[in-house]
C-alpha positions as CSV (number, residue, x, y, z in Angstrom):
1,M,9.6,-2.9,-5.1
2,I,6.1,-1.4,-5.0
3,A,5.8,-1.1,-1.2
4,N,8.9,1.2,-0.9
5,K,7.1,3.9,-3.0
6,K,6.5,7.0,-0.9
7,K,2.9,8.2,-1.0
8,V,2.3,11.8,-2.0
9,K,1.1,14.2,0.6
10,R,-2.6,15.3,0.3
11,E,-3.5,18.7,1.6
12,G,-0.4,18.8,3.7
13,K,-1.1,15.4,5.3
14,E,1.1,12.3,5.2
15,F,-0.1,8.8,4.2
16,P,-1.7,7.5,7.5
17,I,-0.9,3.8,7.0
18,L,2.5,2.2,7.8
19,V,3.2,-0.7,5.4
20,Y,5.3,-3.7,6.5
21,P,5.3,-6.1,3.5
22,E,7.5,-8.6,5.2
23,K,4.6,-9.3,7.6
24,C,2.0,-9.8,4.8
25,T,0.9,-13.4,4.3
26,G,-1.1,-12.5,1.1
27,C,-4.5,-13.4,2.7
28,R,-6.1,-10.5,0.9
29,T,-8.4,-9.6,3.8
30,C,-7.5,-5.9,3.3
31,Q,-8.6,-6.1,-0.3
32,V,-11.9,-7.9,0.5
33,R,-12.8,-5.4,3.3
34,C,-11.9,-2.4,1.0
35,S,-13.9,-3.8,-2.0
36,I,-17.0,-4.5,0.2
37,R,-16.9,-1.1,1.9
38,Y,-16.2,1.1,-1.2
39,L,-17.5,-0.9,-4.1
40,G,-20.3,-2.9,-2.4
41,E,-19.0,-6.1,-3.8
42,F,-16.7,-9.0,-2.8
43,N,-14.0,-8.4,-5.4
44,P,-10.5,-8.1,-4.0
45,F,-9.0,-7.3,-7.4
46,R,-11.1,-4.1,-7.7
47,S,-10.0,-3.0,-4.2
48,Y,-8.0,0.2,-3.6
49,V,-5.3,-2.0,-2.0
50,I,-2.9,-3.9,-4.2
51,V,-1.4,-7.1,-2.9
52,A,1.3,-8.4,-5.3
53,R,2.8,-11.8,-4.4
54,D,6.0,-13.2,-5.9
55,H,5.8,-16.9,-5.2
56,G,9.3,-17.5,-6.6
57,K,10.9,-15.1,-4.1
58,R,8.3,-15.8,-1.4
59,T,7.7,-12.1,-1.0
60,T,4.6,-9.8,-1.0
61,A,4.4,-6.2,-2.0
62,L,1.6,-3.8,-0.8
63,D,0.5,-0.6,-2.5
64,F,-2.6,1.5,-2.9
65,T,-4.4,2.8,-6.0
66,D,-4.8,6.6,-6.6
67,D,-8.5,6.1,-5.6
68,C,-7.5,5.1,-2.1
69,T,-9.3,7.4,0.4
70,W,-6.7,6.9,3.2
71,C,-9.4,5.8,5.6
72,G,-7.4,3.0,7.1
73,Y,-10.2,0.5,6.9
74,C,-7.8,-2.1,5.5
75,A,-5.4,-1.7,8.4
76,R,-8.2,-2.2,10.9
77,F,-8.6,-5.8,9.6
78,C,-5.0,-6.8,9.0
79,A,-4.4,-9.6,11.4
80,Y,-0.7,-9.8,10.7
81,G,0.4,-6.2,11.2
82,A,1.4,-5.6,7.6
83,L,-0.9,-2.5,7.5
84,V,-1.0,-0.3,10.6
85,L,-2.5,3.1,11.2
86,K,0.1,5.6,12.3
87,K,-2.0,6.9,15.1
88,S,-2.3,3.3,16.4
89,V,1.5,3.0,16.5
90,K,1.8,6.3,18.4
91,S,-0.8,5.2,21.0
92,G,0.9,1.8,21.4
93,K,-2.0,-0.2,19.9
94,G,-0.4,-1.2,16.6
95,G,2.9,-2.3,15.2
96,R,2.5,-6.0,16.2
């Protein structure tokens, strides 16, 4: 499954977003927010976030393109807790 892939460290840092695909509803808010912020257009399919839904199995997988800047903007707008910034979890603000 895509979401289980471990992100490569960049400059000694770990990927700052925790991914909980079982909480994802497939609303694509993360993709819309990312595409507007980085591409200046409403186009979730060009986003740096990948939401892959399997309607037959009723599952959703989440992943990020290599262009992802690790900014966490997608996690700020995830209403279901499928994407959570690691620092939010440590401070008790995330992990719904």
